[in-house]
MILO-279731 format. One record per residue: residue in one letter; x, y, z of N, C-alpha, C in turn. Coordinates in steps of 0.2 Angstrom, whole numbers, plus 5000, padded with zeros to 4 digits. Atoms other than C-alpha are relative to their C-alpha. Example, Ala and Ser with C-alpha at 12.3 -4.5 7.8 and 13.67 -1.06 7.14 Angstrom:
MILO-279731
a500449945000506249785039500450065000;s499649944999506849955036499650055003;
//
This chain:
MILO-279731
x499949944998517351974969500249975010;x499950004992518251984988499750085001;x500449964995517552085001500250025003;x499749994994518452165016499550055004;x500649964993517352225032500550045001;x499649934995517852395038499350045002;x500649944995516952495050499950094996;x500249965005516152615038499250035001;x500949994998514452665046499549954999;x500550055003514052505043500149964993;x500150015007514452485024500649965000;x499350024999515752375017500149994993;x499749975006517152405005500249934996;x499750065007517452294988500450034996;x499549985005518752264979499850054995;x500349995007518652354962500449984995;x500150025006518252274948499850014996;x500349985008517552274930500150085001;x499549945001517452464927500050045003;x499749994992517652524946500550005001;x499550014997519152464945500650064995;x499649955006519652624930499650055003;x500349924997518952764946500450044998;x499549955000520452844941499950054993;x500149985006519952874923499450075000;x500849975001518352984928500550085002;x499949934998519653124934500750014994;x499450005005521153084921499550044994;x500249995007519953124906500050075000;x500049935000519553314911500850015002;x499449984997521353324917500449984994;x499750035006521953254899499950064995;x500349925001520953394892500350055002;x499749934998521553524901500850004997;x499650015003523253454899500050034993;x499949995006523253444881499950094997;x500049915004522353634878500650045002;x499349944998523853714888500549974996;x499350005004525253634879500049994993;x499750025008524853604861499950084996;x500249945002524353814860499750024996;x500749985004523453904846499949954997;x500350055003523453744837499449974999;x500750014998522153704846499350025000;x500749944999521053854844499649984995;x500549985003520053804833499449935001;x500450065000519453624837500249985011;x500050014995519953634857499550005004;x500849994996518253684864499649924999;x500350055000517653524858500349965004;x499650034999519053434864499849995008;x500149994990518453504884499549995000;x501050025000516553474880500349925001;x500150065000517053294874500149965005;x499750054995518053234890499750025006;x500650004995516853294902499249954998;x500650015002515453234892499949915002;x499750064999516653054892499949985008;x500150014994516753074909499550005005;x500650004999514853074913499949924997;x500250095003514552914903500249975004;x499650064995515952824913499750015006;x500450014995515152884928499449985001;x500750064998513452814925500149944999;x500050085002514052644919500149985006;x499950024994514952654937499550015006;x500550014996513552694945499649955001;x500550055001512452574939500549935002;x499650084996513852434942499849995007;x499949994994513852494960499249975004;x500950024999511852474962500149925001;x500150054998512152304958500449955006;x499950054995513352244972500050045006;x500250004994513152214988500150055004;x499649924997514352324995500150064996;x500449965004513852474992500950065000;x499349954999515752564990500749944999;x499550055005517252524981500550055002;x499149954997519052594988500549984995;x499650015001520352604978500850015001;x499249984998522352634982500450004994;x499750005007523352694969500749995004;x499350004999525052734977499950025007;x500249974995525752794993500350075000;x500049935001525752974993500450025005;x499750004994526752985009500149965004;x500150034993527352905023500750035005;x499649954991527952995040499949975004;x500149994993528552935055499649905000;x500450035002527652755050499450004999;x500849985003526052835043500149994994;x500050005005525652795027499550044997;x500449975004524552915016500149984991;x499950015007523952845002499650024995;x500749955007523152924985499749944999;x500550055002521552824986499450034996;x500649995001519952834980499449945003;x500550044997518252794984499450024998;x500550055003516752734976499450015003;x500550024997515152764986499450024998;x500749965002513252824983500350085000;x499949904999513953014991500449994994;x499649965006515353024978499549994993;x500450005008514152934963499750054999;x500449975000512953044966500350084996;x499549935001514353204965500349984992;x499650005004515253144952499549994992;x500550015005513453134940499950075000;x500149945000513153294944500550044997;x499549995003514853354940500050014993;x500150015006514953294925499449994994;x500650005002513353284920499750084996;x500149925001512853474923500550044997;x499449975002514653524920500049984990;x500050005008514553454902499650044997;x500449945004512953554896500450055001;x499949934998513753694904500550034994;x499549985005515353674893499849994992;x500349985004514353664881499550044996;x500449925001513353814882500750075000;x499549985001515153874884500350024993;x499749975005515653864867499750044997;x500449945001514153964861500050065001;x499749944996514554084873500750044999;x499349985000516454114872500149974992;x499950015007516254084852500350074998;x499549925000517154274852500650025002;x499649984997518254264864500949974997;x499850035001519854244857500749965004;x499750044997520654154872499549945002;x500650024998519254034872500449925001;x499550054997520753874872500050005004;x499950004992521353924889499350015002;x500850014995519353944894500049925000;x500350075001519153774890500649955004;x499350024996520853714899500050015007;x500249964994520353814913499449955005;x500650024999518453744912500249915003;x499750085000519153554912500650005006;x499850024995520453584925499450005007;x500550014996519253644936499249925003;x500550044998517953514935500549925001;x499450064996519753374938500050005006;x500050014993519953444954499650025004;x500850024995517953444960500249905001;x499850085003518353254953500549965006;x499750024994519853244965499549995005;x499950014992519153304981499449955000;x500750025000517253224978500149915001;x499650104999518253034975500450005005;x499450004996519653054987499649945004;x500150044994519752904998500050025008;x499749964992520553015014500050074998;x500249945000520353175019500850044997;x499349975004522253215011499850014993;x500349975009521353194993499650035000;x500449945001520153274997500250085001;x499649944998521153415002500350014996;x499950005004522053404988499750024994;x500250005007520753414974499750075005;x500249954994519953564990500550064996;x499549975005521653664983500050024995;x499949995006521553634966499450044997;x500549975003519753694964500050075000;x499949964999520353844973500550044995;x499549995005521653864961499850044991;x500449995007520553844945499450055001;x500449935000519253964951500150075001;x499649974998520454074955500250034991;x499950025004521054054937499350024995;x500549995004519254074929499550055002;x500549934999518354224939500450054995;x499849965005519854314934500450024992;x500050005007519754264916500450054995;x499949965005519654434909500150055005;x499649974995520954504919500150094998;x499749955001521354654909499250045002;x500749984997519454694917500350025008;x499750004993520254774936499549975003;x500350044995518554714944499949914999;x499750075001519054534938500549995001;x499350034995520654514943500050005009;x500150024992520154584961499649965003;x500550054999518654474961500549935001;x499550065000519954314958500350025004;x499449984995521154384969499550005007;x500550004992519654394983499849955002;x500450065000518954234980500649935004;x499650064997520754144983500350045006;x499949994994521154244998499749975005;x500550044993519554215007500149925001;x500050084995519754035005500649975001;x499450004996521654045008500050005009;x500249984994520854095024499849945005;x500350034997519653985027500249944998;x499650055001520653835023500749985004;x499650014997521853875035499549935006;x500450044996520353775046500049934999;x500050075001520553615035500749985002;x499550004996522253615038500249995007;x500250014994522053635056499749935003;x500350065001520853485055500449934999;x499550075003522153365046500349995006;x499850004992523253405061499749965005;x500450044996522153365072499849945001;x500550085002521353205064500949955003;x499450074998523353135063500350005006;x499850024996523653175079499549985005;x500750054997521953095086500249935000;x499850075005522052945074500549964997;x499250025003523652915067499849994992;x500250005007522752935051499650044996;x500449955004521653025037499649964996;x500550055005520652875030499250015004;x500850014998518852875031499849975006;x500350044999518452735035500249995007;x500049984995519552735050500050045005;x500349954996519252885057499349985003;x500850024998517352835057499949945007;x500250044993517752685067500150005005;x499849994995518652775079499950055005;x500349944998517752925081499750035008;x500350014996516752875096500450015006;x499850014998518352875106500250065002;x500049965003518553045101500150055009;x500249934991518853195117499550034998;x500349955001517653325119500250074996;x499649945003519053455116500149994992;x499850015007519553375101499750004995;x500850015005517753335093499950084998;x500449955003517453505093500750054997;x499749995005519153565087500149994992;x499950025007519153455072499250024999;x501049985002517153515070500050064997;x500249935001517353685070500550034993;x499250005004519153685059499449974994;x500650015002517953595048499550034995;x500549905002516553735047500250044996;x499949915002517553875043500349974994;x500050025006518253765029499550014995;x500550025003516753715023499650094998;x500449925000515953925026500550034994;x499649965006517453985014500049984993;x500250055007517253855001499350014997;x501050015000515153875001499950064998;x500149925003515254065001499450015008;x500749974993514254075020500450035005;x499949954994514354185034500949965004;x500149945002515554255038500350014993;x499550015006516554215022499350024992;x500449995005515054265009500150054996;x500149935006515654415002500649984993;x499550035006516854334988499649964996;x500550055007515354244980499850044994;x500249965004514454374973500550024996;x499649945004516054464966500249964995;x499650065003516554304958499549994993;x500449975006515254364946500250034992;x499749965006516454444935500149984993;x499750035004517054304929499349994993;x500350025005516254224912499349975004;x500550054996514354164915500049924999;x500050065000514753994910500649995008;x499750034993515953994926499750025008;x500849984996514554074936499749935001;x500650055002513353934931500649935003;x499650065003514953794934500250015009;x499649984992515553874953499349995003;x500650004997513553894960499549944997;x500250034998512853764954500349914997;x499450075002514153584949500450005005;x499250014997515853624957499950025009;x499649994993516553754971499350015006;x500450004993515153794983499749955003;x500350064998514453624984500549965003;x499550044996516153564991499850015008;x500249994993515553625007499849965003;x500550024997514153545009500249905000;x499550065001515353385004500249985005;x499750014994516253395017499849985005;x500149984996515253425029499549915001;x500350045000513953285024500749914999;x499850075000515453155022500450005006;x499849994991516053215039499550015006;x500649994998514353175044500149985011;x500050054993515153045061500350085004;x499649914995516353215066499650045002;x500549934998515053345067499649965006;x500750034996513653215077500550025007;x499850024993514953195091500050065004;x500049924997514853385095499550025002;x500849984999513153455101500350094994;x499749915000514153645099500050014993;x499850005007514653585083499450014996;x500650025008513053545073499650075003;x500349914999512453715084500150054994;x499849965006513453805073499949984994;x500150035007513153705057499250054998;x500749995001511353735059499750095001;x499549924999511753925066500150034993;x499549965006512753985050499449994994;x500550005005511553905038499350045000;x500749994998509953965047500150084996;x500049945000510854155047500249994990;x499650005006511554135029499350014995;x500750005003510054075021499550085000;x500649944998509154245027500650074997;x499549915005510554365021500150014993;x499749995008510854305005499350034999;x500849975002508754325003499850075000;x500049944998508954485011500150054994;x499549955006510254555001499649984991;x500250005009509554484985499450024997;x500749945000507754574986500450084998;x499949935003508954744983500650004995;x499550005005510054684969499550014995;x500249975005509854754953500349964993;x499650035002511154654944500049914997;x500150065002510554494934500449945005;x499650074995512054384941500250025005;x499850014992512254444958499549995004;x500650024999510354434961500149905002;x500050095000510754244958500649965004;x499550054995512454234966499850015009;x500349994994511554294983499549945000;x500550054998510154164979500349955000;x499750064998511554044980500249995006;x499850004995512254094992499449985009;x500950014997510154085002499949934999;x500250074998510153914997500549955002;x499550014999511853855000499849995005;x500349984995511153905017499649945003;x500450054998509753785017500349925001;x499750054998511053655014500349985006;x499750004991511953685028499549995008;x500650034993510353675040500049924998;x500350055000509953545034500549935003;x499550054998511653425035500350005007;x499949974993511853535052499549955004;x500350034996510253445058500149935003;x499950074997510753265057499749954996;x500550074999510253085055499450024990;x500449995005508653095040500150074996;x500149925004508853295035500549994997;x499550015005510553255028499949974994;x500150015007510053165014499550064996;x500549975004508653295012500450084999;x499949955003509953435010500549984991;x499550015006511053334998499349994993;x500549995005509253304988500150084996;x500249915002509153504988500750024994;x499349995006511053504982499949984994;x500050045008510853384966499350044997;x500549985003509053484963500350084996;x499949945003509853654964500549994997;x499950015006511053584953500050044993;x500350005007510053574938499550084999;x500249955000508853744943500550074999;x499649965000510353854946500550024994;x499750025007511553794932499250034995;x500749995003509653824922500050085001;x500249964998509454004930500850034996;x499349995001511254054928500250014993;x499950015007511554004910499350034997;x500549945004509754104905500250065001;x499749915000510554254913500550014995;x499649985007511854234901499949994993;x500549985005510654214887499950075000;x500149944998509954374894500650044998;x499649945000511554474894500249974992;x499850015009512054394875499550024997;x500549985004510554464868500150075001;x500249945001510554634876500950035002;x499149985001512654674873500050015006;x499950024996513054614888499950045006;x500449954993511954734901500049965007;x500550034997511454684917499650005005;x500649974996510254794926499649974996;x500750034999508654714926499750054999;x500449965002507954874925500050034994;x500050015008508254874907499949974997;x500050075006507854724900499050035001;x500850035000505654694901499849994992;x500250025008504654624887500449944997;x499550045004506054494883499649954998;x500350055001504754354882499950004994;x500049995008504254404865500650004996;x499550005003506054404860500449935000;x499550094999506754244868499349975002;x500450044998505454134869500249935004;x500050084997506453964873500550025006;x499649974993507554074886499550015004;x500449984992506054134896499749935000;x500450084998505153964894500649955006;x499650024997506553884901500450045007;x500049974994507154024914499450015005;x500750004997505154014920500149925004;x500050074997505553814925500550025005;x499449984996506953884934499950065007;x500349964996505954004943499649995005;x500650034996504553884949500649975005;x499550054995505953764956500250045003;x499649984995507053884965499250045005;x500549954992505453994976499449925003;x500250064995504753794978499350024999;x500450045004503353784967499749945000;x500250105005502153614965500050044993;x499550054997502653524956500750014997;x499449975003504353614951500649965007;x499750064997505853504959500450055008;x499849984994506253654974499449975006;x500450044993504553574982500049975001;x499750044997505253434983500449985003;x499350014997506953464991500150065005;x499749954992506853635001499449995004;x500750024994505053615008500149965006;x499750064995505553435017500650055005;x499349964995507153555024499550055004;x500449984993505753665033499849965004;x500350064994504953525040500449985004;x499450034995506453455047500450065005;x499849944997506953615054499450025004;x500549994996505353635062499849945006;x499950064998505553455068500449995006;x499750014993506853495079499550025006;x500349994994505553545092500250065005;x499849954996505653675105500150054997;x500049945004506253845104500450014994;x499849995006507453805092499849984993;x500550025008506453705079499550074998;x500749955004505253855080500650064996;x499449955001506953955076500050004991;x500150045009507553855062499550014996;x500550005003505853825057499850084996;x500349935003505254015055500650014996;x499649985003507054055048499849994993;x500050055006506853925034499450054994;x500649955004505053995030500050044998;x500149915002505454175032500649994992;x499750025005506854125019499649984993;x500650015005505654045008499650044997;x500249945003504654205006500350034997;x499649945004505954325001500249954993;x500150045006506354184990499950014994;x500649985004504854204982500150074997;x500249935002504754374981500550034995;x499449985004506754424975500049964991;x500050035007506754294961499450004995;x500549995005504954334953500050085001;x499849935002505554534954500449984994;x499750025004506854454944499949994993;x500250045005505854364932499750054997;x500249955003504654494929500550054996;x499749935002505754654927500349964995;x499750005006506654574915499649954993;x500450045007505454464904499250024999;x500749985001503854534907500150095002;x500349945000503054714908500350034993;x500049965006503354864894500949994999;x499350005003505154864885500350045003;x499749924996506354984896500849994995;x499450005003508154944883499950064997;x499949965005508755054873500250014992;x499950005008508955094854500449964998;x499450025002510455024851500049935002;x499850094997510054834859499449994995;x500550045006509154734847500049915005;x499950084996508654574859499849964994;x500250055005508654404851500349935001;x499850064997508654214854500749974996;x499250025000510354134858500149944994;x500150075004510853994847500049945001;x500250054995510653824848500749985002;x499550054997512253764855499950025006;x500149974993511753884870499349995002;x500650034997509853834870499949935001;x500150064998510053654870500249975006;x499750024993510853644886499550045006;x500549954997509453774894499349945000;x500750035001508053664887500249935006;x499950064998508853484895499950035009;x499749974993509353594912499250045005;x500450005001507453654911499349965002;x500750055000506553504910500349955008;x499750024993507753434926499750035006;x500249934994507253594936499149995001;x500650004998505353564934499949915003;x500150054999505453354934500449965008;x499550054997506953304944500050005008;x500050004995506653374960499549935003;x500650044999504953234962500649935000;x499650075001506253084956500750015006;x499550014994507553144967499950005008;x500450004996506453154982499949935002;x500150064999505952984979500449925001;x499750045002507352884974500650025003;x499349984999508952974982500049975008;x499850034995508752925000500049955003;x499950055000508552754998500949994996;x499350015004510252764987500250015006;x499150004994511252845002500049985005;x500150044992510452765017500449965000;x499350054999512052615016500850075003;x499649974997513052795019499850045006;x500349984994512052875033499649975003;x500350044993511152755040499250035001;x500649964998509652875040499550024993;x500649995007507952905030499450065002;x500349945000507053075028499449975006;x500850004997505352975034500249985007;x500050024995506052955051500150055003;x499949974996505953125056499150055001;x500649985000504453205064499950055006;x499949934995504153365074499049995003;x500850004998502453445082499550044995;x500649995006501753505065500249964996;x500050065005501253385051500550034993;x499649975009502053385032499850064999;x500749985004500353445028500050075003;x500049915002500353605037500850045000;x499349945003502153665034500050014995;x500049965005501853655018499450024999;x500549985001500253715017500350095004;x499749945000501153865025500550014995;x499349975006502553875013499650014996;x500349975006501353865002499950094998;x500649944999500354015007500750084999;x499449955001502054125010500350024992;x499650005004502954074994499650054993;x500649935007501154144981499950065003;x500349924997500854284993500650034999;x499449965001502854354990499950014993;x500149995005502654314974499750024995;x500649955004501054404969500250065004;x499749945000501654534978500650034998;x499749975004503154554969499750014993;x500450025007502254504953499550104999;x500449924998500954664958500550085000;x499749974998502254774963500650014994;x499550005004503554754948499749994992;x500150045005502354714934500250064994;x499749935003502754904927500450024999;x499149974999504654904929500050055005;x499949984993505254994941500550075000;x499649914999506455184944500649974996;x499250045004508255144934500450005005;x499749974995508855274947500049955008;x500350054994509255174964499950055003;x500450004997508055214975500450045007;x499549994992508755334992499649945006;x500450054996507155225001500250015006;x500050034992507255155018500849975004;x499550034997508655115030500149924998;x500350065001508154935028500149994992;x500150035007508254935008500850034998;x499649975001509855055009500949955002;x499550044998510854915020499949934996;x499950065005510254765009500350014995;x499249985006511254854994500750015000;x499550024997512654875006500449965002;x499750084999512654685006499949995010;x500250014992512054725027500550025003;x499449974995513754805032500649914998;x499650035001514654645026500850004999;x499449975004515954725017500550055005;x499949944995516154865031500249945006;x500050064996516354695043500849975000;x499350045002517854625033500250065002;x499449954999518754785034500150025007;x499849974994518554845052500249925003;x499650064996518954655057500649974997;x499250045003520554595044500450074996;x499549935005520954755031500350035005;x499749934998520954895041500449975006;x499350044993522154775057500549984996;x499550015001522854705043500650044996;x499649925001523454885036500550035005;x499749974995523854945051500749975003;x499350035000525054795055500550024993;x499550015008525954805037500250075004;x499549944998526254985041500550015006;x499650014994526854975059500649954999;x499350045000527954835054500550044996;x499649955002528454965040500550045008;x499849934995528755105054500849975003;x499750044997529654985064500749964998;x499550015002530754925052500750054998;x499749945003531255095045500350035004;x499949964996531455185060500549985007;x499750034996531955065071500549955000;x499350035002532954915064500450034996;x499349945002533555025051500350085003;x499549964994533955155066500450005002;x499650014997534855065073500749984996;x499650045004535954985059500450084996;x499849925003536055185051500450015006;x499849984996536455235067500949985002;x499150035001538055125068500450025000;x499649975005538555155052500350075002;x499949934998538455335057500650025005;x499550014993539455305073500850014997;x499450025004540855225065500350054996;x499749945007540955355049500250045003;x499849924998540955505060500849965006;x499250004994542555425074500549984993;x499449985005543455385056500150054999;x499749945002543255545050500250075005;x499649974996543955605065500749985000;x499250035000545355485067500650024993;x499849985005545555545048500450075001;x499649934997546355695057500749995002;x499650024998547755605061500750014994;x499350025005548555575045499850054997;x500049925002549055745038500249974992;x499550035006550355655025500650035000;x499049934999551755795030500449945004;x499550044996553255685034500250045005;x499949964992553855855048499649985004;x500550044999552155785054500149975007;x499850054997552555635057500749985004;x499449984997554355665061499950035006;x500249974994553755775075499749945007;x500450034996552655645081500649945004;x499450064999554255515082500150045006;x499549954994555255655092499450025007;x500450004994553755665103499949945003;x500250064997553455515107500549975003;x499250034996555455465110500050055006;x500049974994555455615121499549985006;x500850014993553755565132500449925001;x500050084997554655375132500850015003;x499350004997556455425137499950035008;x500249954993555755545151499749955002;x500550054993554655385158500749975001;x499550044997556355305158500550015006;x499749964995557355425167499650015005;x500850014994555655425180500249955003;x500050064998556155255182500550005004;x499350024996557955255185500150055006;x500049944993558155415196499349985004;x500350014994556755345208500349965005;
//
């Protein structure tokens, strides 16, 4: 095996051999499934869903084999050039793939959790007449996300980035006969297109500064980048990441994405779309580390968003929207960690992987509840379901323990270290960031316990026409696997992933030290979590009113998403509408006025000139005679002078 030494954070690239020579198959498998399901038509209605499951499961098996092969290589990175995608001005843009510890981890998350969600969807979508088309879009989503994380340069990442945006639009608005779903799909599409302008600006800036979009070449030359260019590229990439991951100020599209089928929500929130922003920042960590202002922007957005999502989540009554806002908050923790840099980047990725398990578990569990409750989503109308749905209850409980960070569930090993890393910044910044992360943990324990208690405990509050029942095995099976991962996955990830990621980031969480010890932060966090969970359990143990409580101003503000929609309307929608109306008025009264005025003037002159054309011979003869007399008179004047 030949090795090529390239500057890539001290890493060595290997030529693709063995199974790793077929990395392209990871993308080809789900893409093939999507193509077959879309082109075959109704003939595939009876078996198409199983093809969708099989292609993603096969991709997981291939990704696992390739990860094991990569682990045995000295060079923990394999770069594959497929063909020249674009050649302009002597610059070649290659269609290339990169399989390294970072992309391998994402591949296993996307295909592993994705396969379980696909299997769950077989039961969830069993009565939908467009199930074949749904699985086609589902496969397309996975294929696009794999292009994003396997791309060997920023161009390939951007292609996958846009593919994910398209697939999300198709899936969020899948039930397009529902006005809310159609609107949510358009909202997600437009919000991401606005943010993606940042990605395009970053691409143009990188070409101008480096003459290439290759990861290794950019990282090798990044130290020579000017301060201004580093700021431009960093903030542009951050804008793109915020849009894709639903971070402030682009957070409003993500909760509305719940209008799509529940498996879509699970795939978007757990394994694909919203994790893409974290991946982009982690992959570009060298660029982000060049400018302190950019790093401050990342951690500030992360801290603000984790609190924003947690506060709003406390006031929502829709089971899926509570989970959606929890995703906004949890991704905020990941942004905070990767923004801190160093070993904290690894902590952010560990939390991302753990979150993939427990958030998929929680979303699929909510779908199981909806399946049993005739698609009702209001947690105030549930209660007492633990007796009717024991499997869903047990797996949901595992996800609940994981997300609030209760020992020994996965969140304890993935989220709590981020809180410690935030305090370890030291000084005023450390106390602000650490305090925000700690408060977010307390709020998470409160709203998730509220959700758990109102759904499964207390007196039953459902109507007589509802008959709760456990979901079929094809839906319960994935829940059990994800529930086990929610409980035990965090410890394994925290123990083994830092060493796995070290070739990429050359940093380890063990190097993080701050003014507070790890034990002190852990005790503070556990007190906050247990206290908040106990408060929520006591307060909601007997249910809550179905009517919206007028309550206090903070509660009303949280129910109104803290004014996020109002801000978007004030800053974007209303100025855009005013500009559009002004343009229409200018076109109607300005441009059209000039054209219509000129036309009217020509018409008026023509109508007046028309009076000279009478059609009578005697009039024309008189005119000729008059002209002749005038000419003759003129000649006589000239002659007799």
